[in-house]
C-alpha positions as CSV (number, residue, x, y, z in Angstrom):
1,M,20.0,180.0,80.9
2,N,17.4,178.5,83.2
3,M,18.0,175.6,85.6
4,T,16.3,173.0,83.3
5,T,18.7,173.8,80.5
6,L,21.8,173.7,82.9
7,K,20.8,170.3,84.3
8,H,20.2,169.0,80.8
9,N,23.7,170.1,79.6
10,T,25.4,168.7,82.8
11,L,23.6,165.3,82.3
12,R,24.7,165.3,78.6
13,R,28.3,165.9,79.5
14,T,28.2,163.2,82.2
15,T,26.6,160.8,79.8
16,S,29.2,161.6,77.1
17,T,32.1,161.2,79.7
18,G,30.6,157.9,80.9
19,C,30.2,156.6,77.3
20,A,33.8,157.6,76.5
21,W,35.1,155.6,79.5
22,L,32.9,152.7,78.7
23,C,34.2,152.7,75.1
24,R,37.7,152.8,76.4
25,I,37.1,149.9,78.7
26,V,35.6,147.9,75.9
27,M,38.5,148.7,73.6
28,V,41.0,147.6,76.3
29,V,39.1,144.3,76.8
30,I,39.1,143.7,73.0
31,M,42.7,144.5,72.7
32,L,43.6,142.2,75.6
33,F,41.7,139.3,74.0
34,I,43.4,140.0,70.7
35,G,46.8,140.3,72.3
36,Y,46.3,137.2,74.4
37,G,45.7,135.1,71.2
38,A,48.8,136.6,69.6
39,S,51.1,136.3,72.5
40,A,49.9,133.0,74.1
41,Q,52.8,131.2,72.5
42,S,55.3,133.5,74.1
43,L,54.0,133.1,77.6
44,K,56.0,130.3,79.3
45,R,54.8,128.0,82.0
46,G,55.9,129.1,85.4
47,S,56.0,132.8,84.5
48,I,53.9,135.8,85.5
49,R,52.9,138.5,83.1
50,K,52.9,141.9,84.7
51,V,52.4,145.5,83.3
52,T,54.8,147.9,84.7
53,S,54.8,151.6,83.6
54,G,52.9,150.6,80.5
55,V,55.3,147.8,79.6
56,L,54.3,144.1,79.6
57,I,57.0,142.0,81.5
58,D,57.2,138.3,81.9
59,K,58.6,137.4,85.3
60,P,59.1,133.8,86.6
61,D,57.0,132.7,89.5
62,S,58.5,131.3,92.7
63,I,58.8,127.8,91.5
64,E,60.4,128.7,88.2
65,Q,62.7,131.1,90.0
66,A,63.8,128.4,92.4
67,R,64.5,126.1,89.4
68,L,66.6,128.8,87.7
69,D,68.5,129.5,90.9
70,S,69.3,125.8,91.3
71,L,70.6,125.6,87.8
72,A,72.7,128.7,88.3
73,N,74.2,127.4,91.5
74,I,75.3,124.0,90.3
75,P,78.1,122.9,92.7
76,D,81.6,122.4,91.4
77,E,81.4,118.7,92.4
78,L,78.7,118.1,89.7
79,K,80.8,119.9,87.2
80,K,83.8,117.7,88.1
81,I,81.6,114.7,87.7
82,S,80.6,115.8,84.3
83,E,84.3,116.3,83.4
84,K,85.1,112.9,84.7
85,Q,82.4,111.3,82.7
86,A,83.7,113.1,79.6
87,K,87.2,111.9,80.3
88,R,86.0,108.4,80.9
89,L,84.1,108.4,77.6
90,A,87.2,109.7,75.8
91,D,89.3,107.0,77.4
92,S,86.8,104.4,76.4
93,L,86.8,105.5,72.8
94,S,90.6,105.6,72.8
95,R,90.7,102.0,74.2
96,I,88.2,100.8,71.5
97,A,90.3,102.5,68.8
98,R,93.5,100.7,70.1
99,Q,91.7,97.4,70.2
100,K,90.5,97.8,66.6
101,E,94.0,98.8,65.5
102,R,95.4,95.6,67.2
103,A,92.6,93.5,65.7
104,R,93.4,95.0,62.2
105,E,97.1,94.0,62.7
106,L,96.0,90.4,63.7
107,G,93.6,90.2,60.8
108,R,90.5,89.9,63.0
109,L,88.5,92.9,61.7
110,D,85.5,92.2,59.5
111,E,84.3,94.2,56.5
112,N,82.2,96.5,58.6
113,G,85.1,97.4,60.9
114,N,83.9,95.2,63.8
115,I,86.3,93.1,65.9
116,I,85.9,89.4,65.4
117,P,85.6,88.0,69.0
118,R,88.0,85.4,70.2
119,E,87.8,82.8,72.9
120,P,87.6,84.2,76.5
121,W,91.1,82.8,77.2
122,F,92.5,85.1,74.5
123,A,90.4,88.1,74.9
124,D,91.9,91.4,73.7
125,S,91.0,93.2,76.9
126,M,92.6,90.8,79.4
127,S,94.4,92.7,82.1
128,L,98.1,92.3,82.8
129,S,97.5,90.7,86.2
130,K,95.3,88.0,84.7
131,V,97.8,87.3,82.0
132,C,100.6,86.9,84.5
133,L,98.5,84.7,86.9
134,T,97.4,82.5,84.0
135,S,101.1,82.2,82.8
136,A,102.1,81.2,86.4
137,V,99.7,78.3,86.2
138,L,100.2,77.5,82.5
139,P,103.8,78.4,81.5
140,G,103.8,79.8,78.0
141,Y,100.3,81.2,78.0
142,G,101.8,84.8,78.1
143,Q,103.9,84.1,75.0
144,I,100.8,82.7,73.2
145,Y,98.7,85.7,74.3
146,N,101.4,88.1,73.0
147,K,101.7,86.2,69.7
148,Q,105.3,85.4,70.4
149,Y,105.1,81.7,69.4
150,W,108.8,81.4,68.6
151,K,109.6,81.6,72.3
152,L,107.6,78.5,73.2
153,P,110.2,75.9,72.0
154,I,112.9,77.8,74.0
155,L,110.7,77.9,77.1
156,Y,109.6,74.3,77.1
157,G,113.0,73.1,75.9
158,T,114.8,74.8,78.7
159,I,112.3,73.9,81.5
160,G,111.8,70.3,80.2
161,T,115.5,69.6,79.9
162,S,116.3,71.1,83.4
163,V,113.4,69.2,85.0
164,G,114.5,65.9,83.3
165,L,118.1,66.3,84.4
166,W,117.0,67.3,87.9
167,A,114.9,64.1,88.2
168,Y,117.8,62.0,86.8
169,F,120.4,63.2,89.3
170,G,117.8,63.1,92.0
171,S,117.3,59.3,91.3
172,E,121.1,59.0,91.5
173,Y,121.4,60.9,94.7
174,R,118.7,59.1,96.8
175,P,120.4,55.6,96.9
176,L,123.7,57.2,97.6
177,K,122.2,59.1,100.5
178,R,120.6,55.9,101.9
179,Q,123.9,54.0,101.6
180,Y,125.8,56.8,103.3
181,D,123.3,56.9,106.2
182,E,123.5,53.1,106.6
183,L,127.3,53.3,106.8
184,L,127.1,55.9,109.5
185,L,124.5,53.8,111.5
186,N,126.8,50.9,111.4
187,G,129.4,52.9,113.1
188,M,131.9,53.0,110.2
189,S,134.7,55.4,110.7
190,R,136.3,57.5,108.0
191,T,137.3,54.9,105.3
192,E,137.9,55.1,101.6
193,E,134.5,53.4,101.0
194,L,132.7,56.0,103.1
195,D,134.6,58.9,101.5
196,D,133.8,57.6,98.0
197,V,130.1,57.3,98.8
198,Q,130.0,60.7,100.3
199,S,131.8,62.4,97.4
200,R,129.5,60.8,94.8
201,M,126.5,61.8,96.9
202,I,127.7,65.4,97.1
203,R,128.3,65.6,93.3
204,A,124.9,64.1,92.5
205,N,123.2,66.5,95.0
206,T,125.1,69.5,93.5
207,K,124.0,68.7,90.0
208,K,120.4,68.1,91.1
209,Q,120.3,71.6,92.7
210,I,121.9,73.3,89.7
211,F,119.3,72.0,87.3
212,M,116.5,72.7,89.8
213,L,117.7,76.3,89.9
214,T,117.9,76.4,86.1
215,A,114.3,75.2,85.7
216,A,113.1,77.8,88.3
217,A,115.1,80.6,86.6
218,S,113.7,79.7,83.2
219,Y,110.2,79.7,84.6
220,I,110.6,83.1,86.3
221,Y,112.3,84.6,83.2
222,F,109.5,83.7,80.8
223,L,106.9,84.8,83.3
224,G,108.6,88.2,83.5
225,D,108.9,88.2,79.7
226,A,105.1,87.8,79.4
227,A,104.6,90.8,81.6
228,L,107.3,92.9,79.8
229,S,106.0,92.1,76.3
230,Y,102.4,92.8,77.3
231,A,101.0,95.5,74.9
232,T,97.3,94.9,74.6
233,N,96.2,97.8,76.7
234,D,98.0,100.8,77.9
235,V,99.7,99.8,81.2
236,S,101.5,102.4,83.3
237,D,105.1,102.0,84.1
238,V,104.1,101.8,87.8
239,K,102.1,98.6,87.3
240,K,104.7,97.0,85.1
241,A,107.5,97.8,87.6
242,T,105.5,96.4,90.5
243,T,104.5,93.3,88.6
244,L,108.1,92.6,87.6
245,S,109.3,93.1,91.1
246,L,106.7,90.6,92.4
247,I,107.8,88.0,89.8
248,C,111.5,88.4,90.4
249,P,113.1,90.5,93.1
250,G,115.2,93.2,91.4
251,A,113.5,93.2,88.1
252,G,111.3,96.2,89.0
253,Q,114.4,98.2,89.9
254,F,116.0,97.2,86.6
255,Y,112.9,98.3,84.7
256,N,113.0,101.6,86.5
257,E,116.7,102.0,85.5
258,S,117.8,102.1,89.1
259,Y,120.6,99.7,88.3
260,W,122.6,100.4,91.5
261,K,119.7,98.9,93.5
262,V,119.7,95.6,91.6
263,P,122.8,94.0,93.3
264,I,121.5,95.2,96.7
265,V,118.2,93.5,96.2
266,I,119.6,90.3,94.7
267,G,122.4,90.2,97.3
268,G,119.9,90.7,100.1
269,M,117.5,88.0,98.9
270,G,120.4,85.6,98.1
271,S,121.9,86.1,101.6
272,M,118.6,85.5,103.3
273,I,118.0,82.4,101.3
274,Y,121.5,81.1,102.2
275,V,120.8,81.8,105.9
276,I,117.5,79.9,105.7
277,D,119.3,76.9,104.1
278,W,122.1,77.1,106.6
279,N,119.8,77.1,109.6
280,N,117.6,74.4,108.1
281,R,120.6,72.1,107.5
282,G,121.7,72.7,111.1
283,Y,118.2,72.0,112.4
284,K,118.1,68.7,110.5
285,R,121.6,67.7,111.6
286,F,121.0,68.2,115.3
287,K,117.4,66.8,115.1
288,N,118.8,63.6,113.7
289,A,121.5,63.5,116.3
290,Y,119.1,64.1,119.1
291,S,116.7,61.4,117.9
292,L,119.5,58.8,117.7
293,L,120.9,59.7,121.1
294,S,117.4,59.6,122.7
295,D,116.8,56.2,121.2
296,Y,120.1,55.0,122.4
297,E,119.4,56.1,126.0
298,K,116.0,54.4,125.9
299,N,117.3,51.2,124.2
300,P,121.0,50.8,124.8
301,D,120.9,47.1,123.9
302,K,120.0,48.1,120.4
303,Y,123.3,49.8,119.9
304,P,126.2,47.6,121.1
305,G,128.8,49.9,119.8
306,G,127.4,52.9,121.6
307,S,125.4,55.8,120.4
308,A,125.0,56.0,116.6
309,D,124.8,59.8,116.4
310,E,127.6,61.6,114.5
311,F,129.0,63.0,117.7
312,G,129.4,59.5,119.3
313,G,127.6,60.4,122.5
314,R,130.0,63.2,123.4
315,Y,127.1,65.7,123.9
316,S,124.1,65.3,126.1
317,A,120.6,65.0,124.8
318,T,119.6,68.3,126.4
319,F,122.5,70.1,124.6
320,L,121.5,68.6,121.3
321,K,117.9,69.5,121.9
322,N,118.8,73.2,122.6
323,L,120.9,73.4,119.4
324,R,118.0,71.9,117.4
325,D,115.5,74.4,118.8
326,S,118.0,77.3,118.2
327,Y,118.5,76.4,114.6
328,R,114.8,76.0,114.0
329,R,114.1,79.4,115.6
330,N,116.8,81.1,113.5
331,R,115.4,79.4,110.4
332,D,111.8,80.7,111.1
333,L,113.1,84.2,111.8
334,S,115.1,84.2,108.6
335,I,112.0,83.2,106.6
336,L,110.1,86.2,108.1
337,L,113.0,88.6,107.3
338,T,113.2,87.2,103.7
339,A,109.5,87.9,103.3
340,A,110.0,91.5,104.6
341,V,112.9,92.1,102.2
342,Y,110.7,90.8,99.3
343,V,107.8,93.1,100.2
344,F,110.2,96.1,100.7
345,Q,111.8,95.7,97.3
346,A,108.3,95.5,95.7
347,V,107.2,98.7,97.5
348,D,110.5,100.4,96.5
349,A,109.9,99.5,92.8
350,H,106.3,100.8,93.0
351,V,107.3,104.1,94.7
352,D,110.4,104.6,92.4
353,A,108.2,104.2,89.3
354,H,105.8,106.9,90.7
355,L,108.7,109.3,91.4
356,K,110.4,108.5,88.0
357,D,108.5,111.3,86.2
358,F,108.4,113.6,89.3
359,D,109.5,117.1,88.1
360,V,111.9,118.8,90.4
361,S,112.6,122.5,89.5
362,D,116.2,123.5,88.9
363,N,115.6,126.6,90.8
364,L,116.2,125.1,94.2
365,T,117.8,127.7,96.5
366,V,118.3,128.2,100.3
367,D,118.9,131.7,101.5
368,L,119.8,132.5,105.1
369,Q,120.4,136.2,106.0
370,P,120.7,138.1,109.2
371,M,117.8,140.4,110.0
372,V,117.1,143.4,112.3
373,D,113.5,144.3,113.1
374,Y,112.0,146.8,115.5
375,Q,109.4,146.1,118.1
376,Y,107.4,149.1,119.2
377,T,106.1,149.4,122.7
378,Q,103.1,151.4,124.0
379,L,105.3,154.4,124.6
380,N,106.3,154.3,120.9
381,E,109.8,153.2,121.8
382,A,111.5,151.0,119.2
383,N,113.4,148.0,120.5
384,P,115.6,146.3,118.0
385,V,115.1,142.6,117.5
386,F,117.9,140.5,115.9
387,G,117.3,137.3,114.0
388,F,117.7,135.5,110.7
389,N,115.6,135.5,107.5
390,F,115.3,132.0,106.0
391,N,114.0,131.6,102.4
392,L,113.6,128.2,100.6
393,T,112.7,128.2,96.9
394,F,111.8,124.9,95.2
């Protein structure tokens, strides 16, 4: 074989090899174009297509990977927010269902199942506090709101009768009080006329106060009845107990079934009110005596029979002034203590209602046992340590 033939064969093999590689490249390009058209739909935005070991793999780019990581690492707070939103939605649906059920009972549901709206003053969703505040201004509103119309004649009959009798005996008491004061100013000693006027004045004043207390008790009772009969929305026992205790001291404790606290609260409030009245009467008494004695010292000619105060000038003006200031100070302090007792009983009713359903386990044990332990030193010597082992299970 000559050199020309050898070069020709080598060139032919090289050409054939080059053609083969060229065909392969062309086939690969064609297959890529064909494959791209078929798999374009499966290629997602934000992903990178990569061939690894002959396998085509879609991998997310940096932006897509960051998004996936952020979704995978959602904090627990966001999950709790979602749970709260779901619970809020469930509560809202439950409230709407209760409102529709109440509207159906009252005949205010149309053919499509929608609630027929009422006036704002009688809205179905009015809160307990608004109902009580409105009832405080307009007695009987709570009974109207709760559809208990039969209680209205009792309410207005009791309050109206009590107020009328209070006004009647008040008009009888005032002229007797003026007559009694005039007799005292004229220096009249204890006579049958003075005693008769005084006894009739005391009887009229007692009846006036009894009917005034009856009207106040009726007002408070029906205000508490409006709160107790409230059933439009689900109201917790805590809110009802607190509201009742604010309306009438001791009512919250009675609602919580803590009956032993009721006489303590009522007794405490009654005692403080009595102390206030006692000090207020003493203040008025010595204030009047001090005024008469001071006027007598300034104008003695005006009182030819001597000082017109009830003590007949036996005490000095300074002494009467000190007694007047002492009774006034005690009265003001009693008012502050009464307010403190009122707030305390409301807080007690609120806390007691919270603890009413507090679950305390029956397995409440206290175990105290002697204990011996050993403390090892650097020389591996064991020194005994004596003590006690205390265990509390609740």
